[in-house]
C-alpha positions in Angstrom: 58.0 -67.9 120.6 60.4 -70.8 121.3 59.8 -73.5 123.8 62.7 -72.3 126.0 61.2 -68.8 126.3 57.7 -70.2 126.9 59.0 -72.2 129.8 60.3 -69.1 131.5 56.9 -67.4 131.2 54.9 -70.2 132.7 55.3 -70.2 136.5 56.1 -73.6 138.0 53.3 -75.3 139.8 53.3 -76.3 143.5 54.7 -79.7 142.6 57.8 -78.1 141.1 58.4 -75.8 144.0 57.9 -78.4 146.8 59.6 -81.3 145.1 58.2 -84.9 145.0 55.2 -85.6 147.1 53.3 -88.7 148.2 50.2 -89.7 146.2 46.8 -88.7 147.5 43.5 -90.5 147.3 42.4 -88.3 144.3 45.5 -89.1 142.2 45.0 -91.5 139.4 46.7 -94.9 139.1 49.8 -95.0 137.0 50.9 -98.3 135.4 54.7 -98.7 135.5 57.2 -101.6 135.6 57.5 -101.1 139.3 53.7 -101.5 139.8 53.6 -104.6 137.6 56.5 -106.1 139.6 54.8 -105.2 142.9 51.5 -106.8 141.9 53.3 -110.0 140.9 55.1 -110.1 144.3 51.8 -109.4 146.1 50.3 -112.5 144.5 53.3 -114.6 145.7 52.9 -113.2 149.2 49.3 -114.1 149.4 49.9 -117.7 148.2 52.6 -118.2 150.7 55.5 -118.0 148.3 57.6 -120.9 147.1 57.7 -124.1 149.1 60.4 -124.3 151.7 63.3 -126.5 150.5 64.8 -128.8 153.1 68.3 -127.8 154.0 71.2 -129.7 155.5 71.6 -129.3 159.2 73.6 -126.3 160.4 76.5 -128.4 161.8 77.0 -129.9 158.4 76.7 -126.6 156.5 79.4 -125.1 158.8 81.5 -128.1 159.4 81.9 -129.5 155.9 83.5 -126.3 154.4 85.8 -125.9 157.4 86.9 -129.6 157.3 87.4 -129.6 153.5 89.3 -126.3 153.6 91.6 -127.5 156.4 92.2 -130.8 154.5 93.1 -128.9 151.3 95.5 -126.6 153.2 97.1 -129.6 154.8 97.6 -131.2 151.4 99.1 -127.9 150.0 101.4 -127.5 152.9 102.4 -131.2 152.8 103.2 -130.9 149.0 105.4 -127.9 149.7 107.3 -129.8 152.3 106.4 -128.0 155.5 104.9 -131.2 157.1 107.6 -133.6 156.1 
């Protein structure tokens, strides 16, 4: 008897009929890459994560790109001849 015909004889279990389900308390632990990553992240969450890096003030982080961009556009437009 081939494997394909054997599959048709065996009725599907409740998991196959109902689709995926949440794990219960009696289900065993399964080691997977996701579980390994999650346990590594859990350790970081308990330790407080990485130390906070001091950032530049908000006015500088917003103002510098806007000022630099406007200066570059002014130089481009001046070189094309729109300003003089």
